[in-house]
C-alpha positions as CSV (number, residue, x, y, z in Angstrom):
1,M,-1.2,-3.7,19.4
2,T,-2.8,-4.3,16.0
3,T,-1.6,-6.8,14.1
4,T,-1.2,-6.7,10.4
5,T,-4.2,-8.8,10.0
6,D,-6.7,-6.4,12.0
7,F,-5.3,-3.5,10.2
8,V,-5.7,-5.1,6.7
9,S,-9.6,-5.4,7.9
10,R,-9.9,-1.8,8.7
11,L,-8.1,-1.1,5.9
12,V,-10.7,-3.5,3.7
13,R,-14.0,-2.1,5.7
14,A,-12.7,1.7,5.0
15,A,-12.5,0.9,1.1
16,N,-15.9,-0.8,1.2
17,E,-17.4,2.2,2.9
18,P,-15.6,5.6,1.7
19,H,-18.2,8.1,1.7
20,S,-18.6,7.4,5.3
21,L,-14.6,8.6,5.9
22,H,-13.3,11.9,6.5
23,P,-10.3,13.1,4.3
24,T,-8.2,12.8,7.3
25,E,-9.2,9.5,8.8
26,V,-8.2,8.1,5.1
27,K,-5.0,10.1,4.7
28,S,-4.2,8.3,8.5
29,L,-5.2,5.2,7.3
30,L,-2.6,5.9,4.1
31,D,0.1,7.2,5.7
32,R,0.1,4.4,8.1
33,S,-0.2,1.4,5.6
34,I,3.1,3.5,3.7
35,S,5.0,3.3,7.2
36,V,3.9,-0.7,7.5
37,I,4.6,-1.5,3.8
38,A,8.2,-0.2,4.2
39,D,8.3,-1.8,7.6
40,L,7.6,-5.3,6.0
41,R,9.6,-4.6,2.7
42,A,12.8,-4.0,5.2
43,E,12.1,-7.0,7.2
44,A,12.0,-9.0,4.0
45,G,14.9,-7.5,2.1
46,I,12.9,-5.9,-0.6
47,V,14.4,-2.7,-1.6
48,P,11.9,-1.2,-4.1
49,I,12.8,0.0,-7.7
50,R,13.4,3.8,-7.8
51,G,10.7,4.9,-10.2
52,R,8.5,2.4,-10.2
53,D,7.5,1.7,-6.9
54,A,3.8,0.4,-6.3
55,I,3.8,2.6,-3.1
56,I,3.3,5.5,-5.3
57,Y,0.0,5.7,-5.4
58,I,-0.9,5.0,-2.1
59,K,1.3,8.3,-1.2
60,T,-0.1,10.2,-4.0
61,V,-3.5,9.7,-2.8
62,A,-2.9,10.6,0.8
63,A,-1.0,14.1,-0.3
64,G,-4.0,15.1,-2.4
65,V,-6.6,12.9,-0.1
66,D,-8.9,16.0,0.2
67,R,-8.3,16.8,-4.1
68,V,-8.5,14.0,-5.5
69,P,-12.1,11.8,-5.8
70,I,-13.4,9.5,-3.1
71,D,-13.3,6.4,-5.6
72,E,-9.5,7.2,-5.4
73,W,-9.7,6.6,-1.6
74,H,-11.4,3.1,-2.1
75,H,-8.9,1.8,-4.6
76,S,-5.8,2.9,-2.6
77,L,-7.0,1.5,0.4
78,L,-7.8,-1.9,-1.2
79,H,-4.1,-1.6,-2.9
80,A,-2.6,-0.6,0.3
81,A,-4.2,-3.8,1.8
82,E,-3.3,-6.1,-0.8
83,M,0.3,-5.3,-0.6
84,I,0.5,-5.5,3.0
85,R,-1.5,-8.8,2.5
86,D,0.8,-9.8,0.5
87,L,4.3,-8.4,2.2
88,R,2.8,-10.5,5.1
89,V,2.3,-14.0,3.6
90,V,6.1,-13.9,1.9
91,L,7.4,-13.5,5.5
92,D,5.0,-15.8,7.0
93,T,6.0,-18.2,4.2
94,G,9.8,-17.5,4.1
95,T,9.5,-16.8,0.3
96,G,12.3,-15.1,-1.0
97,I,12.2,-12.4,-3.5
98,N,14.4,-11.3,-6.1
99,I,13.6,-8.1,-8.0
100,I,15.7,-7.6,-11.0
101,A,15.4,-4.3,-12.8
102,K,15.3,-4.5,-16.8
103,S,15.8,-1.8,-18.4
104,F,12.6,-1.4,-21.2
105,D,13.3,-0.4,-24.8
106,A,10.4,2.1,-26.1
107,G,10.4,0.8,-29.7
108,V,9.4,-2.8,-29.0
């Protein structure tokens, strides 16, 4: 079984060498990241705000991995690694998270 730390390291290594990756490998890493993030969020009791979920970018790159520039692979892999690392810290430290949805006035 791979630990969260091992997986984050794997994501960072992949992000640092995107030209050596095949699109199916990137998609697999991103899809696994999406699953891990969802599991960690559920464990932490975090419910994403509809339409403002930070995971949307990762899902978009994963869905279009063969059509997006390799730079997007780099950014999405790092974004996934950051989210997983941050969620792991929240869980390990017992930090509570309260998400408050605010409406934004476009005129302000």
